[in-house]
Every structure is written in structure tokens, then in C-alpha cells.
N, C-alpha and C positions, 0 to 999 in steps of 0.2 A: 504494500500500500504506500502511496505517495502522499505525504502530509505537509501542509504549508501552514505555518503559524505566524500571525501578525499581532502586534501590540498597538493599541490606540490610546490616545488621551482625548477625552471627550468633556466638553464644558457642561455644567449643570443644565443649561438651557437647551442643549441639543441631545440629551440622553434618550429621550423617547424616540426621536427621529432616528438616531443612530441604532438603537435596539431594534426598531422596526426594519430598517434597511439591512442590517448585518446579521439578524437572527436566522435560525434554521429555516424559517419560511419567508424570509425577507427578499428584497430585490436581488441581492447577490446570489443567494441560493437559487432563486428563480432563474437567473441567467445561467448559472452553472448547470442546472438541470437540463438544459438544452443539449448537453454533451453526454455521449456514452462514457462511462467510467467514473462519473461523479458519484461519490458515496455519501456526501453530506457535509454540513457545516455545523460547528458548535460555537456558541458565543458564551464567553465567560466574563464576569465582572469581578474585580478584585474586592474582597471583603474589607480590606484595610484601607483601600483607596478607591472609592466609588467612581472616580473619574478615569480609572484605568481598566481597559478591556483587552481581551484576547479573542481572536477567531482561530479556529482550527478547521481547515478545509481538507477533506479527505478525497483522494482520487485512487482508483484501482491501480493505475500505473502512471509514471511520469509521462509516457507517450500520450495518454488520454488527455492530460492537462495541456500538453503541447499542441495536440490537435484542436482542443477547445480554443486555445489562444490564436491559432491559425485561422479557425473558422469564425470566431466571435470576438476577435481582438478589438475591432472598432466599437462594438457594443460595450465591451469591458472598459475601454478608455472613456467612453461617454458616461457610463455609470460612475466610474471613479471620479470624474470631474463633478458630477451632480452631488456626490457624497462628500466632497472636500469640505463643505460648510459644516459638517457634523463633527469634525475632529480638529483638535489643535496640534496633534502629533500622530505620526504613523511610522512604525518601524517593522521591518521584516525580521522576525525572531530567527527563523530558519526554515529550511526545507529538509524533510526527514524521510527515511524509508523504514517501514516496519514490515517484516515478512508475515506470512499467513499464520504463523504460530504466535505472533505478537512480539517476536524478537527482531534482532538485526540480521541482515544478510543481503544477498543479491536479489535484485528485482527480476522476476520471471518475464 
């Protein structure tokens, strides 16, 4: 499984809009669902710092996400631009691989 984790800083006034757009049924997940291999998105809010959020996007394989970006890159960039107002900061935490047993290894 191919996993991408992002960290966000969100102002109090934008939390509801951010949670709606970035949640498991939000605009981002809706866009990703257009692609084969998308497995889901999880949205987390930090208990100690409610302005800090993380998203975890799961894809079957890296190639699935690459194909999505090739097919839907313009829509991705448009949505990213629309959602800029919701955040005061955005950081790619990392891109990870998890094998079928939940451990590390080579992608099939």
C-alpha cells in the first residue's frame, strides 16, 4: 500500500470548511475516488493543538496514484488552489509503503 501523509495548520475560522473538504467524504476524497487504486483518506486533529491536522491518503500502489495525477492533475491543482484559504500551513510529512501484512517491504 502507498501512503501519503500531510500536516496542516488551520485557523479557528476555517476549521469547519477544512474538515468538510479534507475529511473521508470531502472534496479531496471525492476527487481521489475517480481513480482505480484509491483506498481512502483519514483526517486526524491533534488533541493538544486543535489547529493542527493530518491527512493520511491510502493508495493500492504508487502507480495508481501516479496514474491519478496523470489523468486528474488539472482537477487536483484546481482543488488545491480552492482549498488554500482553509490553511495557514501545509507540509508533506512523507510518502510511505506498507506491505499486505502491515509491515515494510517491496511494493508488488
